[in-house]
N, C-alpha and C positions, 0 to 999 in steps of 0.2 A: 372538141369544145369542152367536154367534161373533164378530160385530163388536164387541160389548162386551168380550169377552176380548181381541180384537186390540188395542183401545185401551188396556186395562189393562196389557197386556204391552209397550207402547211403540210400537205401530203408529200411524202418522199417516195416516189415510185421506183420500183425495181423492175427489171425485165420480167414480163409475164411468161408463164410456162405455156408451151405450145398446146398441151392438152386442155387448157381452159378455153380455147377458141374454136374447137371443132367437136363434132359428134353429138350424141344425144344429150349430153350435159354441158353444152357450150355456154359460155358466159358472154352476154352482150356487153361490149365495151369493157373488157377486163382490165383491172389494175392490181398489181401486186405491191404490197408494202409491208414494212415491219417497224415503222416509226412515224411519229407525227411531230413536226416542229411546232412548238407552242408559241403563243404571242410574246412571252418574255424571253425567247431565244433558247430556252431549254428544249429537250426532246423527251417524248414519252415513247419508250421502246416496247415492242411486243416480244414475247418469248419465242415466237416463230412467225415467219412471214405468212401473210394470207393473200389469197387471190379472190377478189369479189368483183361484182358489177361496179362500175365507176359511180353510178348514182347511189348505190348503197354505201360505198366508201365515203362519199360526201356526208352521209348521215353519221357514220362512225366518227369522222373528223369533227363534225359539229359537236357530237357528244363529248369526245375527249377534250377538245379545245374550249368549248363554250360552257358545258354543263359541269364537268367533273372538277375543274379547278376550284370553284366556289364550294362545292361539297367537301373536297379534301381540306380546304382551308378551315372549314368549320370543325374539322376533326384534327386541327393542328398538324396537318401534314401536306406534303406536296407529292403529287403523282409522278412516278418515274417509269413504271412498267405495267403492262397488262399481261397477266399470266394465265396459262391454260387456254391459249387462243387457238381457235380453229376456224377455217373458212370453207373454201370450195371442197366438196366431197360428192362424187357422183354416186348417189345411193338413194333408196327410198326413205321415207320418214322413219325415224328411229331405227333404221337399219332392218326393218321388217319386210321380208320378201312379199311382194304383191301390194304393199302400201303405196299410196300416191308418192310421187317424187318429192324429195326434200327441197326446201328453199336453198339448202347448201349446194344442190346440184346445179343451180343456175347462178350461183355466186351472190345470192341475196340474203345471206345469213352469216352470223358470227357466233361462235361459242366462246364463253369466257368463264374462267374459274376464279380469278381474284385480281386484286390491285396491289402493287408494291409501291410503298412510299419512300421518300428520300431518306428517312431515318432507318430504313431496313424493315419496317413492319410490313407484313402482308395481310391484307384484308381478304379473307375468304368469303366470297359472296354468298355461299350456302352454309356458312358456319352458324352455330347456335351460341355464339359468344355474346354475352350480355353487354360487354363493354363496347361492342361495335353495332349494337342493335339500331340505334338512332341513325348512325351513318348508313347502314344497309337499307333502312327505310327511305332515306333521302335518295339513295341510288336507285331504289325500286321506283320511286315517284318519277325521277328523271328519265329512267329507261322507258317506263311505260308511257310517258308523255311523248317521247321522241320516236320510238319504234312501234310498228303495228303489231308485232308479236313479241312477248317476253314470256319465256317458259323457264321455270326453275323448280326448286323444291315445292311440292304441293300440286304440281301440274300432272306429272306422270313419273313412272320409275326411270325413264330414260333421261330425265333432267334433274334428278335428285342431288347431283354433285357438281352441277355447273349451270350457267345461264345460257339460254339460246335467245338471240336477238335477231329479228328479221324485219323486212319491209314488205311482207306479203300483201298483195292487193285483195281486198274482200268487198263484197257488196256493201253499199252505204258507208264506206270507210270504217267498217267495224274494226275495232282493236281488241286484241286478246292479251290480257295481262294476268298471268298465273304464276306468281312468285310469292310463296308464303315466307315472309321474313319472320324468323323465330328468334 
């Protein structure tokens, strides 16, 4: 059912890798994709394919299709690519031995470094560029509203150069938004 909804909402699924469906880091209902069909008929590409839980993929689709176009339009740009993308990785949090397992291990997380626009500009999400400060603040607000975890610069040393987005379930629907936009 989820995969049908994924396709209806513009997700373009690729064959899922076998390692995503078995073992200690299995992904429930995996979907692999590297692009999203936008409502206007264009596509937003990822610089690499990701494999994630289908339910999480729907959140990513919603963010890319519903939230990002308006933000990019306000910056006089059109989104064409997500850069620095990472998905499933069977590892503990921050790669630290003995730490709890990462949301990446269950396909419930996405790492993201930047956004490429149609005119060739790349917006580094962790840059300190004053000309993109307002845009990055709008992206932060959007990401923190949609995802339950947003980690970036200001959260810890492991996220100083990229964003981590996930849908981790916490008591009382607590959300964690730690991205210092400078």
